[in-house]
N, C-alpha and C positions, 0 to 999 in steps of 0.2 A: 465611070467615075475615079474622080482623082485618088491617088494614094492619101493624100493628107484627109480625105472625107472618111477613106476606110481606116486609116490609122486612129481619127478621131473617135469612129464607132468603136473599134476594138477597145480602146482606153476606156471609154464610158461604159461599154458593156461589162467590163471587170470592176469598174467602181460601183457600177450600179448594182451588180451581182454582189458584190461585199456589202453594200447598204442594205440591200433587203434581207440579207442573212441575220442582220444585226436587227434592224427595224428603221424605216423611214424617217419615223418621228424623232429621231435621235439627231436629225441633220437639218433641222429646221429651226432658224433663228433669223427672224427679219430684221432686227437690229445689227447684229452680224454683217448679214448679207448687203445691208445699205451702207454699213460703215466701208466695206470692201468695195464693192462697185462704186459708191461715190468717191471714194479716195483714188481709184483707178480712172476715171475720169477726170478727176482734178489733177493728177500726175499726167496724164497725158496731154491735158491742156498746158500746163506748167511747162512741159518738154518743148512745145510749140512748134511741132515738126509735123507738119500735115500729110506728108508722104509715109510717115511712121506712125500714124496714129493709133492703129489698132495693136501693133505690138508695144507701144508705149502702153496700152491700157493693161496688156497683159502683165508687164513688167508692174505697173503701178500696183495692179491688184496682189501680186505676190509680195512687195512692199508692205501694203497696208495690211494684208495677212498678217504679217509679223507684227506690225505696229499693233492692231487689235490683240493677239496674242500678249504683246508684252503689256499693254494698257491692262488687259484681264489678269494678268498674272501678280501685277501689282496691286490689283484691287484685291485680288484673293489673298495676298501675303500681308496686306495692310490690315487684313480682318474688318474689310468694310462692309461685309454682309454677316459678319458674327458668327462666322462658319469653323471657326478652328475648333477642332476636337469632335467635330458631326462629321464624320466621313462621308454621309450622304451628302450634305451640302457642298462639301468639298469637291467629290467627285461630280457634281452637275456643274459646279463653277468650272474646273478643269474642261469639262466635255465642253462647255461652250465657250471658252477661251479658245479652245483649239479649232472651232468653227471657222474663224478668220483665215485661219489658215488653209482649211479644206475649201472655202469658197475662192480663195485668191488662186489657188493651183489649179483649180476648175475653170477659172476665167482665163487663166494663162494657156491652159490646153485648147481653149477654145478659139481664143487669139489667135495661135498658131495657124490655125485652119485659115482665116480670114486676113493673114498678113500677106501683103500684096508684091512685098519686096522680094520674097523666097518664091 
């Protein structure tokens, strides 16, 4: 077994362990995942480097994770959901906006394993 796969297994084991301690239900948001994965794929196509497609997908996932978090933060601070003053709504909105970063870095970790150039 390649050391890359062992490294990914260790990283994912630690991440999933932390997630299970808090609860898996907090880490599920389809819209955030589609935003990051779609942006990742689009970024890789935009780079137009077939030999680096997987690594560009990983990089794009991180970029779109940050874009998603910024969009969520702007929506939160603009009062889009009328959540100012309600700590429960603000906390939920903050957790969802951070999920795009989480998904982006998970995709980046996975892309490191399937990168053919290293």
